[in-house]
MARDRENDO-612471 format. One record per residue (C-alpha): x negated, y negated, z; residue in three letters. Coordinates in steps of 0.02 Angstrom, whole numbers, plus 32768, in hexadecimal, padded with zeros to 4 digits. Example, Ala and Ser with C-alpha at 12.3 -4.5 7.8 and 13.67 -1.06 7.14 Angstrom:
2
7D9980E18186ala 7D5480358165ser 
REM end
This chain:
421
CD3D0ACD3883unk CD9F0A2E38A9unk CD34099138A4unk CD3309313948unk CD3E08733955unk CD23080639EDunk CDC907B639BBunk CE59081D39FEunk CEB308793972unk CF5008DD3999unk CF5B098A394Aunk CFF1095638DFunk CFA208B338A7unk CF93089737ECunk CEEF083B3805unk CE6608A73851unk CDAD0896382Bunk CDC3090F3799unk CE32088E3742unk CDFD07D83754unk CE76078C36D5unk CE5B06DA3698unk CED6064B36A4unk CEE1058E36B1unk CF270536374Aunk CF38049237A7unk CF2904893865unk CFC3044238BDunk CF69039F38E1unk CF8502EF389Dunk CF1602C93809unk CEDB037C37EFunk CEB003B1373Eunk CEC1045736E3unk CE2E04CD36F1unk CE08058636CFunk CE15060A3755unk CE1C06C53771unk CE98072137DFunk CE5B078A3872unk CEDE07CD38EAunk CF4E073C391Dunk CEC906BB38F3unk CE8A065B385Cunk CDCE0645384Aunk CDA905983802unk CD2B05B63777unk CD0204FE3765unk CCC704FD381Aunk CC64059E3802unk CC1305563765unk CBE904B137BCunk CB9505143847unk CB22056337C6unk CB60061337E3unk CB77063D372Aunk CABD06553714unk CAB806CE3681unk CA68069B35DBunk CB0C0680357Eunk CB6C061D3601unk CAE505C23664unk CAE7052735F7unk CB9D053435BFunk CC2804BD35F2unk CCAF053B35BFunk CCF505423671unk CD000484367Funk CD8C047D35FEunk CE490469360Eunk CE63051035B5unk CE0805B2358Dunk CDF0059434D2unk CD37056E34DBunk CD1406063548unk CD79068134E0unk CD22063F3444unk CC7706703488unk CC9607283466unk CC8207CF34BBunk CBCD07BE34F9unk CBFD0721355Bunk CC9D0774359Aunk CC3A080935DAunk CBBB0796362Dunk CC4507353686unk CC9C07D536BEunk CBFB081F3706unk CBD4077B3760unk CC83076D37ACunk CC90082437E0unk CBE90813383Bunk CC15076A3887unk CCBC07A938CCunk CC7E08533907unk CC7F087F39BFunk CBC1089539C3unk CB9007F03970unk CB71076239EFunk CB6206CD3976unk CC19069B397Eunk CC51070D3A0Bunk CBDF06B83A8Aunk CBED06053A4Bunk CC8605C43AA6unk CC8005163A57unk CC77055839A5unk CCF905DD39C8unk CD73055B3A08unk CD7004F53967unk CD5A058738EDunk CDDE0601392Bunk CE8D05BA392Aunk CF2D0614395Funk CF9B063938CAunk D03005E6391Dunk CFCD05433924unk CFAE05343869unk D013051737CCunk CFF1058E373Cunk CFE90547368Cunk CFD7058E35DCunk CF2A05E035DBunk CEFA05A8352Cunk CF27052034B1unk CF840587342Funk CF6505473380unk CFC405CE3325unk D03B065A3356unk D06B06F432F1unk D0ED07753324unk D0DC082832E6unk D15D08B332DAunk D0F509483311unk D16709C03371unk D1B10A493305unk D23C0A6C3383unk D26F09B43383unk D26A09AC32C6unk D2D30A4932B8unk D3550A0E3335unk D367096132E6unk D37409AD3239unk D3F90A283273unk D45F099D32C5unk D45D092B322Dunk D44A09A13198unk D4820A4C31D5unk D4260AED31FFunk D4060B27314Dunk D36B0ABC312Eunk D34D0A5231CAunk D2950A2631ADunk D25F09D1310Cunk D1D70A2B30AAunk D158099F30BBunk D15C09AC317Aunk D0F40A4C3176unk D06F09FD3107unk D0480959315Eunk D06408FE3204unk D0F9088D31DEunk D0F307E0322Cunk D130072C321Funk D0E306873251unk D12D064732F4unk D134059E3347unk D0A0057B33BBunk D0E704D83401unk D1750531345Cunk D10A05B334B6unk D11E05953571unk D0D305DF360Funk D13006553682unk D1AD05FE36F4unk D1E6057E3673unk D2A30571365Eunk D2E505A035B2unk D36B052E356Aunk D3F0058D350Aunk D3D6055D3453unk D45B051833DFunk D46D054B332Aunk D4D8059B32A6unk D525064932AAunk D58306B83230unk D62A067031FAunk D6C906CE3226unk D73406F3318Funk D741065A311Eunk D71105DE31A5unk D673057531A8unk D5DA05BD3201unk D5E105B332BEunk D57A0527330Aunk D553051633C1unk D4F305693450unk D4B606183427unk D52F06A0345Eunk D4AE072C3453unk D41706FA34BAunk D39A078834CBunk D2ED07AF350Funk D266080E34B2unk D1E808753513unk D142085234BFunk D08B083D34E3unk D01707C6348Aunk CF5E07C4345Eunk CEF407293479unk CE76070D33EEunk CDC006F0341Dunk CD4406C53394unk CD9D06A332F2unk CD6906B8323Cunk CD43063D31B3unk CDC806143132unk CDB9068E30A2unk CD650717310Aunk CDAC07B3315Bunk CD94081331FEunk CD6E08CC31EEunk CDEC0935324Eunk CD5D098D32A9unk CD1808E632E3unk CDC10899330Dunk CDB608BE33C8unk CD24084433D4unk CD9C07BB339Cunk CE2007E13422unk CE00079734CFunk CE9207EA3528unk CF4D0802353Bunk CFDF07A9358Funk D09507D835ABunk D10A07803532unk D1C507643529unk D1F4072D3479unk D2A206EC34A3unk D31E07083416unk D3C606BE33E6unk D40B07543389unk D4A106FD333Bunk D438066D32F7unk D3B506E932BCunk D433075A3263unk D47C06C93200unk D3D9067831CBunk D359070231B2unk D382072F30FCunk D31D070A3093unk D28906BE30F1unk D290070D319Funk D29E06C83251unk D2A5060D326Funk D31505B532EEunk D34A065A333Bunk D298066D337Bunk D23E05C6337Cunk D29605783413unk D22A05D03498unk D1AB065A34B7unk D16E067F3568unk D0C406C73593unk D07906FC3639unk CFEF0689367Aunk CF66070C3692unk CF03075435FFunk CEC908053626unk CE2A082735C4unk CE0E08BC3554unk CD7908E835C4unk CDEF08F93659unk CE67096235EFunk CDDF09D435ABunk CDF80A5F362Eunk CEAF0A6A35F7unk CE900A7C353Cunk CEF20B0A34EDunk CF0B0B553441unk CF820AF633D0unk D00F0B523375unk CFDE0BAE32D6unk D00C0B45323Funk D0630B9C31AFunk D0460B713125unk CF900B433141unk CF800A863131unk CF180A2830B2unk CE5C0A3830C5unk CE48098D3117unk CEBE09C531A3unk CE6D0A6F31C5unk CE150A6D326Dunk CD860ADD32A4unk CDDD0AE6334Dunk CE940AB03354unk CEC00A7B3405unk CF4D0A35346Dunk CF500A173529unk CFB60A6E35AFunk D00F09D435F3unk D0B209F23651unk D133096C362Aunk D1D109403689unk D25F08C5366Dunk D2D2088536F6unk D36B081636E5unk D3AA07B03778unk D45D07853743unk D49B06D7376Aunk D4E706D13819unk D4A2077B384Cunk D424079438D8unk D3C90829388Dunk D373084E37E9unk D39408EC3785unk D313094D3722unk D354095E3670unk D2BC099E3613unk D2210A063632unk D1AE0A12359Cunk D0F40A1F3575unk D07809C53505unk D0430A6E34C0unk D0E50A79345Cunk D09E0A0133DAunk D0880A4F332Eunk D01409C732ECunk CF82099F3360unk CF4D08EE338Funk CEAA0907332Funk CF0A09383293unk CF78089F32ACunk CEE1082B32B3unk CE8A087C321Funk CF28087131B6unk CF4007BB31E9unk CE98078F319Bunk CE9908013103unk CED407723093unk CE4C06FF30D6unk CEB906AA315Aunk CE4B065B31DFunk CE6F067F3296unk CE32060A331Funk CE0A061D33D9unk CEAB0617343Dunk CF1D065033B1unk CFA406C733EBunk CFF5075C3397unk D08707BB33E1unk D09F087633CEunk D159086D33AAunk D1D808BE341Dunk D18F09593472unk D21609DE3477unk D1FF0A9534A3unk D2600B2C3462unk D2DF0B3434F1unk D36E0AB93510unk D3260A8735B9unk D2870A50355Funk D2D809DB34E0unk D287093134E3unk D31808B834C8unk D3D308A634E7unk D3F608B8342Dunk D3C0096E3440unk D3F6098C34F3unk D4A9095634D0unk D4A609893418unk D4CA08D733E1unk D54B08BB3469unk D5AF095B344Funk D57609AD34F1unk D57509343586unk D4E4094A35FEunk D50E096436B5unk D4AF08EF372Aunk D4E5091737DAunk D58C08C437F4unk D59508783747unk D56B08A13692unk D51C084F35FAunk D51A0863353Eunk D4A807CB352Bunk D45E074D35A4unk D4CB06CC35FBunk D49A06233641unk D441063736E8unk D3FF06E636C0unk D34606FB36E5unk D2DC077A3687unk D23707B836CEunk D1B30828367Eunk D12E088836DCunk D09D08EA3693unk D00F094E36DFunk CF9509DC36C5unk CF8C0A5D3752unk CEDC0A893786unk CEA00B01380Cunk CECE0A9D38A7unk CEE209F53850unk CF47099A37CAunk CF0E092A373Dunk CFA508BB3724unk CFE3082236CAunk D04B07D23754unk D0F5079F3715unk D14407483681unk D1EB06F836ADunk D26906793671unk D31A0643369Aunk D39E06163619unk D3E905693637unk D47E051E35DAunk D46E04CB3531unk D47E040C353Eunk D52903D13507unk 
REM end
């Protein structure tokens, strides 16, 4: 049965009472400061106001100042019992039958703000960012493009979740323009390497997990306890300059081809909200090492969609439809593997899934695959693309379809702007 809120929620809204994702925002008022909120319909509930009114009255949150912070790090670090207490409090407070906020016009006016009257910010202060490579279809396609079809996936890929350490400082919130990066590319013939603006700008359809409680340096997180260290998920576009990446990545992996920008959606959807949409993860063959074997190996049924609005065009075109459940390595395996050497994670750390591609061409998660490295131009209404041009805007959507409601992530978007001369 669909939960009913006193706040109007349209049937196609990503933010019903079943969801309640967390974000950080500033009201469109002079002198306003960042504060945590949750999304409900077309409104943001100001959690600092709710906390100041004494409405978080459970044992774990009653004396906490976690909602009077400029980010969500303190809250996500409290752990699952506090998250569950907050969710229960907010679902009750926003329900159609609960009068506390519904019938208090003064409190409602300052606590519920229209989304078009606020500015969304990064939800957490991200200390560290790791990007995994967890989609078998993506790995196979990339290997085929660059190495041929005989042995497209390296042997180690099936034994551990491959990853590299990304750049946290260049993670930006949805809606931020992306400046085309400059760098080196493969030389032609006997000439010097190309230097200038990237000629192969690409998107990567990913999601990312936000770390809750961390672990001490030198300790590990058991794979069957890893979900208690993951607060929730966001949409993520790990922008890629394919020409820069191809020239630099041997022998140490991605650097300038990736570190210029990564976009995330502003709302963190909690694992508790995603629980009804859990599904069985793909069978792993060969069986992974003991520390990666899960009692229950789960993904989530999250529909993902990518649209490109070409520069100068009025309409966007859908170029990809994929699903989170295509991931071979689960987010809990990713986190457990991240700590197996004793690496310490901290609240607010982010780790991306890697590009999420499905088995069919229409489910490929980047232009590298969709155009087969530029060999097959992609039709976009009245124009075409092999890679992104200046002025192109890329938008991701993601949602879980419930019975009469959606649990969604909103959108993750960015527009390519020219490299400075």
